[in-house]
C-alpha positions as CSV (number, residue, x, y, z in Angstrom):
1,M,-122.8,-165.3,134.8
2,E,-120.9,-161.4,135.0
3,S,-121.9,-161.3,138.7
4,L,-120.5,-165.1,138.9
5,F,-117.6,-164.3,137.1
6,R,-116.8,-161.1,138.8
7,K,-117.8,-163.2,142.5
8,C,-115.3,-165.9,141.9
9,L,-112.0,-163.0,141.0
10,W,-113.0,-161.5,144.0
11,Q,-112.7,-164.4,146.1
12,N,-109.6,-166.0,144.9
13,F,-107.6,-162.7,144.2
14,G,-108.2,-161.7,148.2
15,A,-107.2,-164.5,149.4
16,A,-104.2,-164.0,147.8
17,I,-104.2,-161.3,149.3
18,D,-104.6,-162.4,152.1
19,M,-101.9,-165.0,151.9
20,L,-99.8,-162.7,151.0
21,K,-100.6,-160.4,154.6
22,E,-100.5,-164.5,156.7
23,E,-96.2,-164.3,155.4
24,I,-96.1,-161.4,156.2
25,D,-97.2,-161.2,159.2
26,L,-96.5,-164.4,160.4
27,C,-91.9,-163.5,159.7
28,P,-90.2,-163.5,162.6
29,D,-89.4,-159.9,163.5
30,D,-85.3,-160.7,162.8
31,L,-85.7,-162.0,159.6
32,W,-88.2,-158.9,159.0
33,Q,-85.4,-157.1,159.4
34,K,-82.7,-159.1,158.5
35,E,-82.9,-161.2,156.0
36,G,-83.2,-158.5,153.3
37,K,-84.7,-161.2,150.3
38,F,-87.9,-161.9,152.6
39,Y,-88.7,-157.6,152.7
40,Y,-87.4,-156.6,149.7
41,L,-89.8,-159.3,148.0
42,S,-92.2,-158.3,150.4
43,Y,-91.9,-154.8,149.1
44,H,-91.8,-155.5,145.7
45,T,-94.6,-157.3,145.4
46,I,-97.1,-155.2,147.6
47,I,-96.1,-152.6,144.9
48,F,-96.6,-153.6,142.0
49,L,-100.0,-154.7,142.9
50,D,-101.3,-151.2,144.5
51,Y,-99.8,-150.8,140.7
52,Y,-101.9,-152.7,138.6
53,L,-104.3,-152.0,140.0
54,T,-104.3,-148.4,139.3
55,S,-106.5,-147.1,136.3
56,P,-105.9,-144.6,135.6
57,V,-102.3,-145.8,136.0
58,R,-101.5,-141.5,136.5
59,D,-103.8,-142.1,139.3
60,F,-101.6,-144.1,141.3
61,K,-99.8,-143.1,144.4
62,P,-98.0,-146.1,147.3
63,V,-98.3,-145.2,150.5
64,L,-94.6,-146.8,151.1
65,T,-92.8,-144.8,148.4
66,Y,-90.2,-146.0,146.7
67,T,-87.3,-145.5,144.1
68,I,-86.0,-147.0,140.8
69,V,-82.3,-147.7,141.7
70,D,-79.2,-148.1,139.3
71,A,-78.1,-151.7,138.7
72,D,-74.6,-150.6,140.4
73,K,-76.1,-149.4,143.3
74,L,-78.8,-152.2,144.5
75,P,-78.4,-153.3,147.6
76,S,-77.6,-157.0,147.1
77,D,-80.7,-158.7,148.6
78,A,-82.7,-156.7,146.1
79,V,-85.2,-158.4,144.2
80,D,-85.3,-155.3,141.3
81,D,-84.2,-152.2,140.9
82,V,-87.6,-150.7,143.1
83,I,-85.7,-149.4,146.3
84,P,-87.9,-148.3,149.5
85,D,-87.5,-144.8,149.6
86,D,-87.7,-145.8,153.6
87,F,-87.2,-149.3,155.7
88,Y,-91.2,-150.3,155.8
89,S,-92.5,-151.9,159.0
90,K,-94.2,-155.5,158.9
91,K,-97.1,-152.8,160.2
92,D,-96.9,-150.2,157.5
93,C,-96.6,-153.1,155.0
94,I,-99.6,-154.6,156.4
95,D,-102.0,-151.5,156.9
96,Y,-100.9,-150.9,153.2
97,L,-101.9,-154.2,152.2
98,G,-105.4,-153.1,154.1
99,K,-106.4,-150.6,151.8
100,I,-104.6,-152.2,148.8
101,R,-106.9,-155.2,149.3
102,E,-110.2,-152.7,149.2
103,K,-108.8,-151.2,145.9
104,C,-109.0,-154.2,144.7
105,K,-112.3,-155.9,146.0
106,N,-114.0,-152.2,144.1
107,L,-112.2,-152.5,141.5
108,I,-113.4,-156.0,140.4
109,L,-117.0,-156.2,141.8
110,L,-118.2,-152.4,140.9
111,G,-115.9,-152.1,138.3
112,P,-118.1,-151.2,135.1
113,H,-118.1,-153.7,133.2
114,E,-117.2,-151.6,130.0
115,K,-113.8,-150.8,132.1
116,F,-112.5,-154.9,132.1
117,G,-112.1,-154.7,128.0
118,Q,-110.4,-151.3,127.6
119,P,-106.0,-150.7,127.1
120,W,-104.9,-151.4,131.4
121,I,-102.4,-148.5,130.9
122,D,-102.5,-145.4,128.5
123,K,-99.0,-145.3,126.2
124,T,-98.6,-141.8,127.5
125,E,-98.4,-143.4,131.0
126,V,-96.3,-145.9,130.4
127,N,-93.0,-144.8,131.6
128,M,-95.0,-142.3,134.1
129,H,-93.6,-145.0,137.6
130,G,-90.6,-147.0,136.4
131,L,-92.7,-150.0,137.0
132,C,-94.1,-151.3,133.6
133,P,-92.8,-154.1,131.5
134,N,-92.9,-154.1,128.1
135,T,-94.9,-157.4,128.5
136,V,-98.3,-155.6,130.1
137,I,-98.6,-152.9,127.9
138,N,-101.9,-153.3,125.6
139,Y,-103.1,-155.8,128.6
140,S,-106.7,-154.6,129.1
141,L,-107.7,-154.4,132.4
142,L,-109.1,-158.2,132.9
143,E,-106.1,-159.3,131.8
144,I,-103.9,-157.1,133.9
145,L,-106.0,-158.4,136.7
146,F,-105.5,-162.6,136.7
147,Y,-101.3,-161.0,135.7
148,N,-101.5,-159.7,138.8
149,F,-103.0,-162.2,140.8
150,R,-100.7,-165.0,139.6
151,H,-97.7,-162.0,140.1
152,I,-98.6,-162.1,144.0
153,Q,-99.4,-166.4,144.2
154,H,-95.6,-166.5,142.5
155,H,-94.3,-164.6,145.6
156,V,-96.7,-165.5,147.8
157,G,-94.7,-168.9,147.4
158,Q,-91.7,-167.8,147.6
159,L,-91.9,-166.3,150.6
160,N,-93.6,-169.4,152.0
161,L,-90.7,-171.3,151.3
162,M,-88.4,-168.6,153.0
163,L,-90.3,-168.7,156.2
164,R,-90.4,-172.6,156.3
165,Q,-86.6,-172.6,155.5
166,K,-85.7,-169.6,158.3
167,A,-88.4,-169.7,160.8
168,N,-90.1,-173.2,160.5
169,N,-93.1,-171.8,159.2
170,A,-95.9,-170.8,157.3
171,A,-99.1,-169.2,156.2
172,D,-102.2,-172.2,156.0
173,W,-103.5,-171.7,152.5
174,I,-106.6,-169.4,152.1
175,S,-108.8,-171.1,149.7
176,L,-112.0,-168.4,149.2
177,V,-112.7,-164.8,151.1
178,D,-116.3,-163.2,150.6
């Protein structure tokens, strides 16, 4: 049962990551560069995907760095206070997603089963990166995986809608990955 569960979780989680990649890949360059909401939402989804897959959290070292910005200094199209340190290209984001995808696959398929029931984040790590919402501080690793999976799907839906409205295009549904 455990191997079946891991395989099922990975196939669906991997499909969600692949859909995020496709949304970014399909985004026209002018929309990527001029429509801040699409860019910031893509970045937000990528950073939190990586963060929630990091255990222990103290080891979180994002490839595409960020700064937490005060509310009065946020860009108008920002989706939260996590602002990229640079304007990252679609290629930068897609390359980073490839690394995160491997990290996710290895965690789900190869991680020790005991770890899934343990706390995802240690209390001493909660404020370490400025990313941990109070709603997840008591989550087990398995719970944060499902939370992360739902978070990606939520934002992939938003990106899909933006692409349909602004570029008359969107990614196809990806049902499962190997």
